N, C-alpha and C positions, 0 to 999 in steps of 0.2 A: 389247151390244144390249139393247133394252128387254124387260121382262117384262110380263105382264098387270097387275102391280101397281106397276111402277116405270118411270118415264120415264128419259130419258138425262140425263147430268150437268148440273146447274145448281143452285147454292146462292145464295140471295138474303139479303143483310144490309141491314137498315134502320138507319142511324146518322146522327145529326145532320141529319136532313132529306134525306139522300141514300139512294138505292137502289143497292147494289153487287151486281152479278151475277158470280159466279165460274163460268166456263164457261157454254156456251150450246148445249146439245144440242137435237136436233129437238123441236119442239112446246113449247119453253120459253115462247112467247107464250101458249099455252093455260094452262100451269101458272101463269103470272103472273096471268092473268085470274081463274083459279080461286082463287088464294091470298088475294085481298082486300088485297094489299099496296099496291095503287095504283101509279101511274106518275108519280113526282114529276119536277120539272124537272131535278134533279141525278140523272142516270142514267149509271152507269159500268159497263162490262163488262170483266172481267179474264179473259183466255184463258190457260190453262196451257200448252197445246201444240197442234200442228197436226192431231192426229188428228180424223177427221170427227165422231165421237160427242161431241166437246167444242165444236164450233163450227158445225155445220150449221144450228143454230137461229138464227144471227145474222140471215140475210135475213128470216126469218119475223117476228122481233121488230121489225126496222126497218120492214117493210111494214105490220105491224099498227099500230105507233105512227103512221105516216104517215096511214093511213086513219082514225085517231082524231083527226087534226088537229094532231098535235104540231108545234111550231115550234122548240123548244129543241134544241140539239145533243146528240148522244149520243157519248160518248167510249169508244173501245175500246183496251185496252192488252194487251200480251203480248210474248213473245219474238219476235225478228225473223222467224223462219220461220213462226210462227203468224200474225203480222200480214200477211205476204206471202200466205199462203193465204187469209185473209179478203178481202184486196184482190182477188185473182184470182177468188174466188167471186162477189163483188159485181159485178166487171166482166163475168164470164161471163153473169150474170143481167141485165146492163144495168140495175142497180138505180137507180131514181129515187125519192127520198123528199123530203118537204117540209121537211127540216131538214138541217143539216150533220152528217156522220158523220166524226168525228175519229179516225183510226187511228194510234196512237202506239207504234212499237216501243220497247221499254224494255230497259235493262240490268238489273243486279242492284242491290240496295240499295233506297233509297226511290224508288218509281215514281209516287206521287201524294200530294199534300198536301191533305187535306180540312179542313173546319171542325171542329177539335177532335180530329183523328186523322190518321194517315198510313198509307199502304199501302207495304209493302216486299216484296221478292222475294228468294228464294235459289234456287239451281239444285236441282232434284230429280233423282232417279236413275231415269229412264225410258228407253224405247227410242229417243227422239228428244229434241231440245232441249225442255226442259220446266221450268216454274217452280212453286215453292210460294209461296203468298202469305200474308202476315200483316197483320192489321189491328191497329194499336197506337193506342189512345186516349191522348190527353194526360193527364198527371197531373191529379187534381182538387185544389182547395185543401184544406188541412187543416181539421179541425173547430175551431170557435171554443171557447176555454176560457171557457165561460159563467160559471162560478162566480167565476173570477178577475176577469173584466171587471165583473161585477155588484158584486164586493167593492170595486172602484175607483169604482163609481157611474157608469161610462161608459154613456151612454144608447144603446140599440139604434138602428141607423140608418146614415147615411153613414159615420160614424167606424169602425163595425165593418167595413163594406165595404172601407174603405181598408186596415185592418189585414189583412184576408183577401187583399187584392191585394198584400201585401208592403210597404205604406207605413207608416212610423211616424206617430203622431198626437200632438198636444199636447193635454193635458187637465188642468185644475186645477193648472197650474204644473209638470207633469211630462211627460216624453216616454215614451210607451208604444211599445215595439218589437214588430214582428210576431212575432218568435220567443218573446216572452213571452205573447202573446195567442192564438196560433194553433198547433195541432199541425202536424207535418211534412206535406208534400203526400201525398196518397193515390194509389196507382197506378190508372191507368185500366184498362179491360178490354182483353184481348188474345185474338184469334181467329186460328187458323192453319188454312189449307186446303191440303192437300198436293197435290191433283190426283193424277195417276197416278204412282206411285213405288215403287221397292223400298225396303226398310228402309234408313234413311239417318241416320248420325250428324250430318250437316250439318243435317238437318231437326230432329233432336232438340234441338240447340243453339238453333236458330231458334225452336223452340216452347217454350223454357224458361219454366215457370210460366204457360203459356197457360190462360186460363179455359175455352176450348173448343178442342180439337184435332180437326179433321175429317180423318180419315186413310183412305187407300186400304186396303180390306180385301176384295179381290176374291175370294180363295179361303180355304179352311180349311187347317190345317197339313199335312194329308195331301197337298196339292197345292203344297207350298212350292217344289219345283223348277220346276214349270210357272210359278208366280208370278214367280220370278226370271227365267226365260227370257223372259217376256213383259213384264217391267218393272213388276211389281206386288208387292203385299204380301199376307200372310195376316192374318187377324183376330188371331192371336196376336202377330204382329210389330207390328201397330198398337197392341196393348195394351202391348207392350214399349216402344215409342216413347213412349207416354203416360206410362208408369211412369218411364222414364229422364228425361223432360222435366219430371217433377213437375207435369203438367197437372192441372187441376181436374176436367175432364170430357172423355171421348172419344166421338166419334160415328163409327161405322163407315160407310164410304162406298164407292161404286163396286162394288156387290155383283153378282157374276156371276148371270145368270138361272138357272143350274143350282140355285140355292138358293131358287127361288120356292116358297113354301109351307113352307119349312124353314129360314128365316133364323135360327131359334134355334140352329142348329148353329154359326154364326159368333158370335152374341152370347154364348153360354155359353162358347165357347172364349176369348173376350176377357175376359169377366168373371172367369174364374178367376185371371187375372193382374192385371187392373185393374177392380175392382168397379164404379166409377162410369162404366160404358160404356153407351151407348144405340145402337140401330140404328133410326134414324128412318124413318118411313113417308113417302111422298110427301106434300107439303103440310103436314107437321108443323111447328109453330112452337115456337121456344124463346126465352124471355126470358133473356138472359145477365146474371146479377146482378153487381154491382160486387164486387171483392175486399174482404175484410174489412179 
């Protein structure tokens, strides 16, 4: 349930001109308008599971977009049971909007291929069918070996571009190979959003070397049994997952309203095990740097 300072679950990622929403709790449309993120043509919604706090915001988002004159389609992805719930909800409300709503039940593995990235899913460990999503950016070209190319006298321009694209070039009577002129490809960014889940080795492997792991941290360790009974994790377990996955940063998510005004309880518990932990406030923005 929401608290005076926290809305229901929804995380937005801007990447390659697309806006990706992970879950869509009530009042997500207001949070979007307040965020300044804008509403680009490419809008995708990824639902983790069928529980109401993660999808009741879908009709509001669609209605708001329609009233703003949107014509481009909106795509919704999720486990079959979650997509069925969204469809029934929209049918019950007799939803009519000025654009196509594409609801796509997905399996596991790659669920969407974007420009320069892909979205993949693994099964989480919750009380109902539920997915954990990962955003995997494509590898970036390697850095040009500037000193070497300048020593050859190769002028900057199209020939450098061809080398970086992996094509050999002819210059001054010799063939310059890409592996001579360009360092190995550099890994793209990786963001993993668990949704609601118990501590899971499957998710740890999925999140291996993630630049950001957004992990369920509903309770503190004193309520670990309740967390497991309800299909959730503690802040310490989130930190343990980040540690084992060798993630770069951990963001605690899905905070119980019982911690309103004392979120430091969860943050300090996690930071003892995984120092690079944050507990974001609503509408807080993060720029995820590229890996070194």
